C-alpha positions as CSV (number, residue, x, y, z in Angstrom):
1,X,152.3,225.4,-0.7
2,X,155.5,224.9,1.3
3,X,156.0,223.8,4.9
4,X,159.2,223.6,7.0
5,X,159.9,220.6,9.2
6,X,159.6,222.9,12.2
7,X,156.1,224.1,11.2
8,X,154.9,220.5,10.7
9,X,156.3,219.4,14.0
10,X,154.5,222.3,15.7
11,X,151.2,221.6,14.0
12,X,151.3,217.9,15.0
13,X,153.0,218.2,18.4
14,X,155.7,215.8,17.2
15,X,159.3,215.2,18.2
16,X,161.6,216.7,15.6
17,X,165.0,215.3,14.7
18,X,167.4,216.4,12.0
19,X,167.1,219.5,9.8
20,X,164.4,221.7,11.2
21,X,164.6,224.0,8.2
22,X,163.9,221.3,5.6
23,X,161.1,222.4,3.4
24,X,158.5,220.2,1.6
25,X,155.9,221.0,-1.0
26,X,154.6,217.6,-2.1
27,X,154.0,214.1,-0.8
28,X,155.3,210.7,-1.9
29,X,155.9,207.2,-0.6
30,X,159.2,206.9,1.3
31,X,160.7,204.6,-1.3
32,X,160.1,207.2,-4.1
33,X,160.5,210.5,-2.2
34,X,162.9,213.3,-3.1
35,X,164.0,216.4,-1.0
36,X,160.7,218.2,-1.7
37,X,158.5,215.4,-0.4
38,X,156.8,214.7,2.9
39,X,156.5,211.0,3.6
40,X,155.4,208.7,6.4
41,X,156.2,205.3,7.9
42,X,153.6,203.3,9.8
43,X,154.9,199.7,9.2
44,X,158.1,197.9,10.2
45,X,158.8,196.8,6.7
46,X,159.5,200.4,5.7
47,X,162.0,201.2,8.5
48,X,164.9,200.1,6.3
49,X,164.3,203.1,4.1
50,X,165.0,205.5,6.9
51,X,168.8,205.1,6.6
52,X,168.9,206.3,2.9
53,X,165.7,208.1,2.1
54,X,165.9,211.3,0.2
55,X,162.6,212.6,1.6
56,X,162.7,216.1,3.0
57,X,160.5,215.2,6.0
58,X,159.4,211.8,7.3
59,X,156.6,211.3,9.8
60,X,157.1,208.1,11.8
61,X,154.9,206.3,14.2
62,X,156.8,206.6,17.5
63,X,156.1,203.1,18.7
64,X,157.9,201.6,15.7
65,X,161.3,203.1,16.5
66,X,161.5,203.7,20.2
67,X,164.6,202.0,21.5
68,X,165.6,200.8,18.0
69,X,166.8,203.8,16.0
70,X,168.7,206.9,17.1
71,X,167.9,210.0,15.1
72,X,170.2,213.0,14.5
73,X,169.8,216.0,16.7
74,X,170.4,219.6,15.9
75,X,168.6,222.4,14.2
76,X,169.9,223.7,10.9
77,X,171.7,220.5,9.9
78,X,171.7,219.7,6.2
79,X,169.5,216.9,4.8
80,X,166.1,215.8,5.9
81,X,164.1,215.7,9.1
82,X,162.3,213.0,11.0
83,X,159.1,213.7,13.1
84,X,157.9,211.2,15.6
85,X,154.2,211.1,16.3
86,X,151.7,208.7,17.9
87,X,150.1,207.8,14.6
88,X,152.0,208.8,11.4
89,X,149.1,207.9,9.1
90,X,146.6,209.9,11.1
91,X,149.1,212.8,11.3
92,X,149.5,212.7,7.6
93,X,145.8,212.9,7.2
94,X,145.6,216.0,9.4
95,X,148.2,217.7,7.3
96,X,146.5,216.8,4.1
97,X,143.2,218.3,5.4
98,X,145.0,221.6,5.9
99,X,146.6,221.5,2.4
100,X,143.3,220.5,0.8
101,X,141.4,223.3,2.3
102,X,144.1,225.8,1.2
103,X,144.2,224.4,-2.4
104,X,140.4,223.9,-2.7
105,X,138.6,226.7,-0.8
106,X,134.8,226.5,-0.7
107,X,133.1,228.1,-3.7
108,X,130.3,230.7,-3.4
109,X,127.4,231.9,-5.6
110,X,124.9,230.5,-8.1
111,X,126.3,229.8,-11.6
112,X,124.1,230.2,-14.6
113,X,122.4,228.4,-16.2
114,X,121.0,226.6,-13.2
115,X,117.5,226.2,-11.9
116,X,116.5,227.0,-8.3
117,X,112.7,226.6,-7.5
118,X,110.9,229.6,-6.3
119,X,111.0,230.0,-2.5
120,X,114.2,228.0,-2.0
121,X,116.5,230.0,0.2
122,X,120.2,229.8,-0.9
123,X,122.6,230.6,1.9
124,X,125.0,233.4,1.1
125,X,128.0,231.1,1.5
126,X,126.6,228.3,-0.6
127,X,127.6,227.3,-4.1
128,X,125.3,226.0,-6.8
129,X,127.1,225.0,-10.0
130,X,126.0,225.4,-13.6
131,X,123.1,223.1,-14.8
132,X,122.1,222.1,-11.3
133,X,118.4,221.6,-10.6
134,X,117.0,222.4,-7.1
135,X,113.3,221.3,-6.7
136,X,110.5,222.8,-4.7
137,X,110.7,223.0,-0.9
138,X,114.4,222.1,-0.8
139,X,116.2,223.2,2.3
140,X,119.9,224.0,2.0
141,X,122.2,224.4,5.0
142,X,124.9,227.0,5.3
143,X,128.0,226.4,3.1
144,X,126.6,223.6,1.0
145,X,128.5,222.9,-2.2
146,X,126.4,221.7,-5.1
147,X,128.5,221.1,-8.2
148,X,127.3,221.2,-11.8
149,X,124.7,218.8,-13.1
150,X,123.4,217.9,-9.6
151,X,119.7,217.1,-9.4
152,X,117.9,217.7,-6.0
153,X,114.2,216.7,-6.0
154,X,111.3,218.1,-4.1
155,X,111.3,218.3,-0.3
156,X,115.0,217.3,0.1
157,X,117.1,218.6,3.0
158,X,120.8,219.1,2.6
159,X,122.7,219.8,5.8
160,X,125.3,222.4,6.6
161,X,128.7,222.1,4.9
162,X,127.7,219.1,2.7
163,X,129.3,218.6,-0.7
164,X,127.5,217.1,-3.7
165,X,129.9,216.6,-6.5
166,X,129.1,216.7,-10.2
167,X,126.2,214.5,-11.3
168,X,124.8,213.5,-7.9
169,X,121.1,212.8,-7.9
170,X,119.0,213.1,-4.8
171,X,115.3,212.0,-5.3
172,X,112.3,213.6,-3.6
173,X,111.8,213.6,0.2
174,X,115.3,212.4,1.1
175,X,117.5,213.9,3.8
176,X,121.2,214.4,3.8
177,X,122.9,215.5,7.0
178,X,125.7,217.9,7.9
179,X,129.3,217.6,6.7
180,X,128.6,214.8,4.2
181,X,130.5,214.2,0.9
182,X,128.7,212.6,-2.0
183,X,131.0,211.9,-5.0
184,X,130.2,212.1,-8.7
185,X,127.4,209.9,-9.9
186,X,125.9,209.0,-6.5
187,X,122.2,208.3,-6.6
188,X,120.2,208.7,-3.4
189,X,116.6,207.6,-3.3
190,X,116.1,205.7,-6.5
191,X,113.3,203.1,-6.3
192,X,113.9,200.0,-4.3
193,X,113.7,196.8,-6.3
194,X,110.2,195.8,-5.4
195,X,108.0,193.7,-7.7
196,X,105.3,191.1,-7.3
197,X,104.0,188.7,-10.0
198,X,100.2,188.9,-10.6
199,X,97.9,185.9,-11.3
200,X,99.2,185.8,-14.9
201,X,102.8,185.8,-13.8
202,X,103.5,189.4,-14.9
203,X,105.8,191.3,-12.6
204,X,104.0,194.3,-11.1
205,X,105.8,197.2,-9.6
206,X,105.3,197.8,-5.9
207,X,105.4,201.6,-5.4
208,X,108.4,202.7,-3.2
209,X,107.0,205.6,-1.1
210,X,109.6,205.8,1.6
211,X,112.8,207.8,1.6
212,X,116.6,207.7,2.4
213,X,118.1,209.4,5.5
214,X,121.9,210.0,5.4
215,X,123.1,211.2,8.8
216,X,126.0,213.6,9.5
217,X,129.6,213.1,8.4
218,X,128.9,210.4,5.9
219,X,131.0,210.0,2.8
220,X,129.7,208.1,-0.3
221,X,131.9,207.1,-3.2
222,X,131.4,207.6,-6.9
223,X,128.5,205.8,-8.6
224,X,127.1,204.3,-5.4
225,X,123.4,203.9,-5.2
226,X,121.2,204.0,-2.1
227,X,117.6,202.9,-2.7
228,X,114.5,204.5,-1.1
229,X,112.5,202.4,1.3
230,X,109.3,200.8,0.2
231,X,107.8,202.3,3.4
232,X,109.8,204.2,6.1
233,X,113.4,204.9,5.5
234,X,116.7,203.5,4.3
235,X,119.2,204.8,6.8
236,X,122.9,205.5,6.6
237,X,124.0,206.3,10.2
238,X,126.5,209.0,11.1
239,X,130.2,208.7,10.1
240,X,129.6,205.7,7.8
241,X,132.1,205.6,5.0
242,X,131.0,204.0,1.7
243,X,133.3,203.3,-1.3
244,X,132.6,203.5,-5.0
245,X,130.2,201.2,-6.8
246,X,128.3,200.0,-3.7
247,X,124.6,199.0,-3.9
248,X,122.4,199.6,-0.8
249,X,118.9,198.3,-1.2
250,X,115.5,199.5,0.2
251,X,115.0,199.6,3.9
252,X,118.6,198.8,4.7
253,X,120.3,200.3,7.8
254,X,124.0,200.9,7.8
255,X,125.4,201.5,11.3
256,X,127.5,204.3,12.7
257,X,131.2,204.5,11.6
258,X,130.8,201.4,9.4
259,X,133.0,200.9,6.3
260,X,131.6,199.5,3.0
261,X,134.3,198.9,0.5
262,X,133.9,198.8,-3.3
263,X,131.2,196.6,-4.9
264,X,129.6,195.6,-1.7
265,X,125.9,194.7,-2.2
266,X,123.3,194.7,0.6
267,X,119.9,193.3,-0.1
268,X,116.7,194.8,1.1
269,X,115.7,195.2,4.8
270,X,119.1,194.1,6.2
271,X,120.7,195.8,9.1
272,X,124.5,196.2,9.5
273,X,125.8,197.3,12.9
274,X,128.2,199.9,14.1
275,X,132.0,199.8,13.4
276,X,131.8,197.0,10.9
277,X,134.0,196.6,7.8
278,X,132.7,194.9,4.7
279,X,135.6,194.4,2.3
280,X,135.4,194.5,-1.5
281,X,132.6,192.5,-3.2
282,X,131.0,191.3,0.1
283,X,127.4,190.3,-0.5
284,X,124.7,190.5,2.2
285,X,121.4,188.7,1.8
286,X,118.1,190.3,2.6
287,X,116.2,190.5,5.9
288,X,119.2,189.7,8.1
289,X,121.1,191.5,10.9
290,X,124.8,191.9,11.5
291,X,125.9,192.9,15.0
292,X,128.4,195.6,15.8
293,X,132.2,195.2,15.3
294,X,132.3,192.6,12.6
295,X,134.8,192.4,9.8
296,X,134.2,190.4,6.6
297,X,137.0,189.6,4.2
298,X,136.7,190.3,0.4
299,X,134.1,188.4,-1.5
300,X,132.5,186.9,1.6
301,X,128.8,186.0,1.3
302,X,126.5,186.6,4.3
303,X,123.3,184.5,3.9
304,X,122.3,184.5,7.6
305,X,122.3,186.9,10.6
306,X,125.6,187.3,12.4
307,X,125.2,187.7,16.2
308,X,128.8,187.6,17.4
309,X,131.5,190.3,16.8
310,X,134.6,189.0,15.0
311,X,136.3,188.5,11.7
312,X,134.6,186.3,9.0
313,X,135.5,185.1,5.6
314,X,134.2,182.8,2.8
315,X,130.8,181.7,1.6
316,X,128.9,181.2,3.7
317,X,130.9,183.6,5.9
318,X,132.4,181.8,8.9
319,X,135.0,182.5,11.5
320,X,138.1,183.7,9.6
321,X,140.5,181.2,11.4
322,X,138.2,178.3,10.5
323,X,138.0,179.5,6.9
324,X,141.7,179.7,6.5
325,X,142.2,176.2,7.9
326,X,139.5,174.9,5.6
327,X,141.1,176.5,2.5
328,X,144.4,174.7,3.4
329,X,142.4,171.4,3.4
330,X,140.7,172.3,0.1
331,X,144.1,172.7,-1.5
332,X,145.5,169.5,0.0
333,X,142.5,167.5,-1.1
334,X,143.2,168.6,-4.7
335,X,146.8,167.3,-4.7
336,X,147.4,163.8,-6.1
């Protein structure tokens, strides 16, 4: 698929400089781009590439260059084009959505062999891939995309436009909202880790009879697991974005628009607020609460509730500034 600089500028409402007829058909980082590539600049450290880049079209965050760099005028000039937008990364994302939809249009129909329980209504615009299993009393929204080898247990609801990629497993009674994306190998509703030793010290399983509720516009990365509640629901609130290889335990609540990066682990019955970011390998203890608008650096450990918004690092997680100063002292104390 090919776009001209003029088309891109019109789509994004950007300011166009240079060759309006420059055409691009691929994307690449600015330091590697050739004439066929669209690239973007959102950080000052990449501005030096603008003078000699070979990219066909470069999207630039306007605030980075205003009053600093003069761009060539004139339609039809040879070479590349520069398009100034409010947020180059966001603009690039909007373009990639358009390209992705064109390259990967929704599928339709029911492939065979697959199994759809009697009485389950499959919308006309839905897709069910080969070897998928759809249990009793499942409700499927319009346009759902269920890829091969997906398992959907009894009484599950899948909302409109949601995509379940190959190998996703959704256990009984769970609910997935509209516009969600679950990547390969995601497991929703496996048993929470609940055991109690008996009088002889033998670990006895506590039945996990709750479910998982995933609200609208949630994306969950490959091989992430979300355990069902012992009672009630484990809840992933709307617009949360969860990376690969994350473990969310029973009765956890993840707040609206919160990010969980790879290998985060959240123990049972903890609550994470809205608009939080938990970077890679952050660990959260059980039965605690994290307030809204908190950021935790990679490998932080959170053993206690966090009541104040801010940035935290370390174990136990403390104010990031305090942690950095402490690390300096740690290093100094080791020097002889």
